[in-house]
N, C-alpha and C positions, 0 to 999 in steps of 0.2 A: 717853793710852792708844792703842795702835795698833789697826788694824782687826781684826787677828786676836784680840786680847784683848777688844775690844769685842764681837765676835760671840759669844765664849764666855760672856759675861755675859747674853746675851739669851735669852728663852724661844724655843721652837720656832717659833711663829708670827711673832714679831718678827724672828727670825734669817732666816726665809725671805724676809720683806719686805726686810730689809737686803741680803741676798744678791742678790735680784732687782734691786734698785736699783743694785748694784755690777756688774751684768752677770754674776753668777755664779748658775747654776741650782741647784736643790735636787736632790740625788741621794742616795738612801739605799742605801748599799752592802749587798748581801746576797750571801752565798756560794752563789748558785744562779743559773742563767741565766734571764732573762725569756723568751727565745725561742731558737730554734736559730740560731746564727750560725756562720760558718766562722772562728771566732777560736780559735786553738789556743795562746793565750798564757797560760793560767792553768789551775790544777787544781781550783779551788773547794774546796780541802781545808784550807788553812792560814789564810787571811784575815789573814796577818801578814807579807806581803812588805815593803811600804813602812812607813816609820816606825821601822825598826830599824837606822838608820845615822845617823851624825853628818854632816850636809851639809858639803861642801867649799866653798872659795871659788874664784873664777876664777883662772886661771893662764896664763902665757905660755910655760911650759916645754915643751920638746920631749919630753913624756912623756904617757902615758895614766895619769891620776891618778884613783884611786878612794878612797872613805872607808876609814878604818882598819878592818881585819878582812876586807877584800875583796882578791881577787887576780884576775889574768887570765892565761890561757894563749893564746899565738898558735897557732891551729890550722892556718891556711894563709895564706900570703902570696904576692903576685904572683911568678910563675915557679917556685913550688914544684911538684914533680912530684906528681900526685894519683893515678896508677894505674900498672899494670904496662906500659901502652902508652907511657908517657912523656909523657902530656898534662900541660900546665902550668896552674896556677891563673891566672886572668885578672887584668886590671887593673880599677881603679875599683870595688872591692867595694861593693855596696849591700845590697839586701834579703836577709834570711835567712829560711828556713823549715826547722824541724827536724821530721822525721817519724820517730817511734820505730820501731825494728825489734822486732817481737814484744812491743810494749807497754813497752819499756825506756825509762827516763829517762836511761840512761847510755850507750846505743848507738843510733845512728840515722843516717838520711841527712840531710845538711845541704845545702840548695839555696842557692846564693849568686849574685846577679846581678852582672854586670860592666857598668857603665854607660858608661864611656868610657876612652880611653887618654891617656897623657901622655908627657912627655919620657923617662921612665924605662923605658917599654915599647917605644916606637917611635922614640925618639931625637929630636934637634932637627929641626924642619921648616923648611926654607929657603924663603923668599919665599912662604910660605903654601901650597906645593905638596908633597904627599907623593910620594916615589919609589914605584916599583912594589913594592919590598920593604916599604916602610912601609905601603902600602895593604893588603898581605897580613897584616902584623902587626896593623894596626888592626882588621881583621875577626876575626882569631884571638883577640885579647886581650879583645874584647867578647863579650857573650852571657851564658852561665850556666855554673856548675860544679855538678855533683852529686858530693859527696864523702861517704864514710862516716866518722863520728866516734865516739869513745868516750872514756869516762873510765877511766883505769887504776887500779890498786890503790892508788896514791899520791894519787889525787884530781886527777890532771893530765889535761886534755883533749888528745887527739891525733887525727891523721888516719890512717886505715887505708888505706894505698896498695895493699893487696892486694885491696881490695873488688871484687866482681864488678859493683857498681852504678856505681862512680866513672867519670865521663866528663865531657867538655866538650860544650857546645852553643854553636856559634859563628856567625859571619857566613857560614859555608859550609854549615851544616846544612840539609838539605831539610825544609821544613815545609808542611803542608797548610793551605789556606784553607777556611773554612766560612762559612756565612751568605749574606746577600744579595749581597755583592760577588764571591763565588766564581764564576769563569768569566765574569765580566762585562767589558764593554769598559772600564769604569771602572778596572780593574786590568790592562788589557792582555789580558783573557781568561784570566788565569792561574788555575790550580786549586792549584798548589804554587808556593812561592817559595824563593829562596835566603836562608837564614839569618835570624838575629835579632841586633840590636845596639841600643845605647842603652838597655839594660835597667835601668830605674830600680828602683822598688819593685815590690810584687806582692801576693799573697794566697794563702791556702789555701782550697780549695773544700770544700763539705760532703761531698764524696766522696773527699777526701784526695789530690787532684792539686794542682799548684801553678800559679798564674797569674803571669806575668811581663809587665811593662808597658814597651813601647817609648816612650821619651820624645823626647829631642833627636836625631832620626834623620836629618835632612835632610843634614847635612854629610857624614856617612859614606856615605850612599846616593849622593850626587852625586860624591864623590871616587872611589867604586868603580864608577861608571857603572852603577848598579843602578836599577831603576824605583822611584821614591820612593813610589809608591802601595802598594808591597808592605810598607811599614813604617809604624809608628805605631799598631800594633794590640795587643791583649791576646793573649799567647801562653799556651797551656796545655800542660804536660808532666806525665807521670807519672814521678816519680823512680825508681820500681821497674821501669819498662818503657820502654826507650829507643826503642821503635818508635812511641810515642804522642806526637805533636807536632802542635799545631793553632794557627792564628791565627783568632780569632773576630771576623769583620767586623761582626756584628750589634751589637757593643759600641762601634762607632765608631772612627774614625781621628783621633787628635789626640795631643798631647804627654802621654801617660798617665803619671801618677805611680804609683798603686797601685789595688788593688781591695779592696772590703770587701763580703763576701757574707753575706746573711741570708735569711730567709723572710718573705714576706708572710703575713698572717693566713690566707689561703686556700691556703697551701702553695706558691705560686709563688716562684721564686728571684729575689732582688733583688741587684743588684751596683751599688755606689756607686763613682764614679770622679771624679777631678779632672784638669783640663787645666792642667799646670804652665807657664803663661805669664802675663805681665801682661795684665790685662783679658780673662781667659778664664773659662770656665764650669764649673759643677758638674753632674754627670750621674748618672742611675741607669737601669739596664736592668732591666726586669721581664719574665720569661720568659712565654711563652704557656702552656707546660705546667707541671705541678706536680711537686715533688720527691718521689721515692720512694726511701727509704733502701735498700730491698731491691735496687734496681737497681744500686747501686754506681756504678762509673765510667760506666755507660751514661747517667747523668744529665747528662753533658757535653753531650749533644744539646740540653739546655734552653738552652744559650748560643748556639744557632744560630738561634733563632726567638723573637722577643719585641718589645717596644716600648722604644725608647730615649727617655728624657726628659731635659730640661734644667731647672735650677732658675731660676725667676723670683722673686728675693728681694723685689721691690717688692710683689708681690701674694701671695706665699707659695703659689705654685702650681708644679706640675711640668708643663711644656709638652712635648707629644709632638714628637719630632724625626723626622717622617715625610714622605714625598713628598707625601701628601695635604695636610698642614698647610702645607708650604712653598709648594705651588702655590696654596693658598687665600690665603696672604699676598700672593704675587706677583700674584694675580688681582684683588686689590682696587684699585679706582679711586683710593683714597687712599694707595696704597703710598708709603712713604718709607723709604729704606734706613736701618737703624739704625746707630748708631756702631759702627765696626769693619768695616762692609761698604762697599766702595768700588765694586763692580761696578754697572753699570747694569741696570735691570730687564729689558731685552730680552736682555742677555747671561746673566742669571741664569735666565731662562726656557729658554734654549738649553742651559744647563748641567745643569739638574735635570729628568731624565726618569724616573728609577727610584729605588728605595730604595738601590741600589748607589751612585748619585751622591750621595745624602744621606750615607751612612756614610763614603764616601771624603773628602768635603768637610765633615766633621761640624762643625768649629768655626764655619764660616760659616753653615751651615744652622741651627745652634743659635741664633745671633744673630737670624736672620731670624724664627724663631718666638717670640722673646721671652726668650731666655736672658739672664741678668744677668751682665755682665762683672764679674769679681772679682779679688782681689789674689793671684794665683798659688796656686790651690787645689792643695795637695800631698796629703799623706797624709790619708785618711779612714778612720775606724774606727767600727763600730757598738758602742755600749755593750751588753755582755751582761746588764746589770742592768735597763735600762729602755727599750731600743730607741731611745734618742736617738743622734744621729749627730754625731760630732765631726770637724771639718775644720780642718786647718792651712792658714790663709792666710798664706803665708810673708812676703811683703812686696810693695810696689808703689811704687817711688819716683816713678812718674809722677803719683801722687795724694797724695804725702806720707805714705804708710803705710810708714815706714822699718823698723819693728820687727815688723810683722805681728801676727796675733792668731789665736786658736782660736775658731771658730764652732761653735755647738751647735744642731742642727736637731731640732725636735720634730714628728714626723710625726703627722698627724691620727689620733686614736684609737690612738696608739702602733703603728700598722700600717705596716710598711715599704712596703707596696704602695699607700699612700694617695697621692692626687693633690694634697693640700693640706698645708701645714706652717707652723709658726712657727719663729722662731730667735732666738738671743741671742749676744752676744759673751761666751764663757765666760771667757777670759783674754786679756789684751793684752800683747804684748811691750813692753819699754822699761825705763828705769832703775827704775821702781817695782816691776817684777816680777823683775828680775835676769836675764832672758833676752831674746834677740832672734832673730827669724826662725825660728819653729818649723817643723819639717819632718816627720819620721816620728813615729808614735804607736804605743803598745802599752798594753793594759790589764793590770793584775794582778788577782788574785782579791780584793783589798781595794777594788777599784773605782778605784784611782789610775791616772792617766795617766803614762806614761813618754814623755818628749818630747825628741827630739834637735833641735839647732839647725843652721841653714845660713846663717851669715853668710858672704858671699863672701870668698874669700882676699884679694882686693884691698881689702876694707873692714876686715878683722880688725885690731884694735888701733889703729884710726885714727878720728879725728873723733868722731862721736856713738856709735861702737862701742867706744871705748877701755875703758869700764868692764866690758864683758863678757869681754874678753880672748879666749882661744881658744874654739872651739865646744865645746859641752858636752852632757851628758845630764841632764835634770831630771825630778823626780817631782812631780806636781801632784795632790793629793788632790781627789776630786770630791764628797766628803761630809765631814761632821763639822767640828770646830773649825778645821781648817786648809784647808778647801775653797778652791781657787783659788790657794793659796800655792805658789810654785815653790821646790823644794829641789834644789840641785845635787848630783848623784850622781857625775858623771865630768867630767873636762876632757881634751880631746884634744890630741895633739901639734901641732906648728907647721903651720899652713895646711891642716889637715884638716877634714873634717866627719865626724861619726859617724852611721851609718845602720843601718837594719834591725834594731832591737831585737826579740828573739824569745825567749821563755822556753821551757824544757822544761816538760812538763805538771806536774811536781812543784815547779816554780818554784825549784829549787835552782841552776839555771844560766841565765844570760842571755847569748845570743849577740849580738854587736854587731860591725859592720864599721867599720873606720877607713879612710876614703876619702881619696885624694890628699894624704897628708902631703908637705910640701915642694912644693906645687903651683906656687909662684911661681919655682921654680928655672929659671934660664936657662943655667947653666954646670954640666955634669954633674960637673965636678971640685970644685964648691963648692955642694953641695945645701943648701937652707935647712933641711932636716930630715934626720935619719938614723934615724928610727923605723922598725922596731921595735928597732933597736940589737942585732940578733942577731950572734953571733960569725960573722965572715966576710962579713957584709953590707957593701957599700960605698955603697949608695944606699937611700933610703926605699922602702918597699913598702906598697901597699894590702893590707889583711889583714882576716881575720875572727878575733875573739877570743872566748873563753868566760870569762865572769865568774862567780866563785863566792864563797861566804862569806855567803850569805843566812841569817839566823837565823830559822828557821821555827817555833821553839818546840815 
C-alpha cells in the first residue's frame, strides 16, 4: 500500500501524526482568507481549481504541454510591439501580476518582469565583453513590461497594443530611492537612480501596486559602468500611473527573488523575502506604521520605515538586522566572524556606521546578527488559509541538496509580526516526489500550491536529473488525502524554465511565463529550441502565455 492510500485509511488524529512524521503539515483548506494578504491568486468562490485534470508525465519535447482539455495563448513574446510608441516586449520573462480593469476577469493590466538577456536579444558576446550596442540592448531588454490584455469573444487571450497604459520600464528609466539609504554616502548620495534590471519575481501590495525584485544585478551594473549599490532593491510601480516608481531601501539590498506581503495581528505590514543565492538567508520586513485601507496608495510610505529581520532557523527566531544589533555583535569581546563573513572585525567596524550601511550590505549584516544560511531561498508565499509561510529552497549542491525542498514556517500565535517561529519540510524534491528544484509558488482557492521548477539548463536531462526531463509546473495539495503529493500540470519546451504563475480572480485563467527556451544555443542558425513555433519566427522567444480550460463546476 503506498503512502497516499495508507493516509486515506487513517483517522484524522492518526493521519495528522503520520503527516507530521513525513514532514507534511496539516492544513485544512477553507474558501476564506485567514487574514489580509496581498495574494491576488484566488477568488475564494469555486474551491475546485485543482484536482480537475489528468496529470501529465515528464517530457523532452520542444513544446509547452498541458493536460487534456487545456490550451494556452501566447500573449506577448520577446520583440513583440506592445504599444503605439513601438516599445518592444523584453527578454527573460519572469513574474506576472494581473490587475483587473474595472473588476473584469477578462481585461486588465499584466505586469511582466524581464530578468536577463540572452543570445537571441543581444547576440553572441565575444570574449565575455559586450559591445556598446549590446550594452544598450542589455539594459533595454531587461526591466518590466506593462501591457493590457483581454480575452476576446472566441475565448482567446490577446494583447491590446492601443492601450494607454502599455509601456516599458527599463535599465534607463529614472527611479526614486526611499528609506534609510536615500541620499546617503552608502549609495553615492543618490536620491534617484538609473533604471532597473535583473527583475526576477515580485508581488502585489495590499494597495494594488506591484513590487519587482532585482536579483542577479552585478554583471549588468558593472558592464554598464553603473553604481552597483543602486541595484539589488525592491522596486514599486503603479501599473496605472507611469509617474510612480520607487526603490525601497528599507527592505534591504541582496539578490531578491520575490515579496510576499501580509498583515501582522496589530495591523503592521509584513513583507517576506528570500535571497536567491547558495548559503543565503530568509528575511521579513515589519513596518513601523499600520495599514489603513482608506489611504490607498499612500500606504506605500509604510515600506520606507520599519525593521528588517533575518531568520535564525536553529533557534526559531527573527533577528533584527539593524545598526544597533550589528554594533552590539562587533563590540563583543568574544566576537568571531560567522561562516560567510571574511572581513576582519576592525574593517567591519569601519564599514558599519549607519542603517544605510546595513541595508546596502544586507547579506553580510544578516549573517553577523545570526541569520541562518540556507539553500537558495526563492519564492515565498503566505498561505491565505492559516498564515503559514511557504518557502522554495531551490537547491544547494555545496551541501548535497541537489533537488531542493519547500519549507513551511509557523509563526508564533499565527501572527506574521511574531519574532519566534517553528518550521517543517513540507515537501522535498527528488525521484520520490517527481519534481526537482522548486522555484515560484502560487495558491489556488482550494489551498493547493502551484509550483514551477528551475533545473538549470546545463543539468536538464542529465545525470540525476534525467527522470524529471524538462522543467515543469506541478500542483501540490496542502490538505486532504493527497496532501504533499505532486501532480504535473505542464511541461515546458527545451531548456526553459516556467515562471510567474498568476491566476485571474475567477481562476479561469492562469498566466505563466516561459523563460529562456533554447538557452544553451551557441549558433543562431541552429537554435536548440524554436518555441513558440509561431509563423514567421526564426528563433525561440521568451513569452507569457494565458492557460485556460479550468473546470470550475
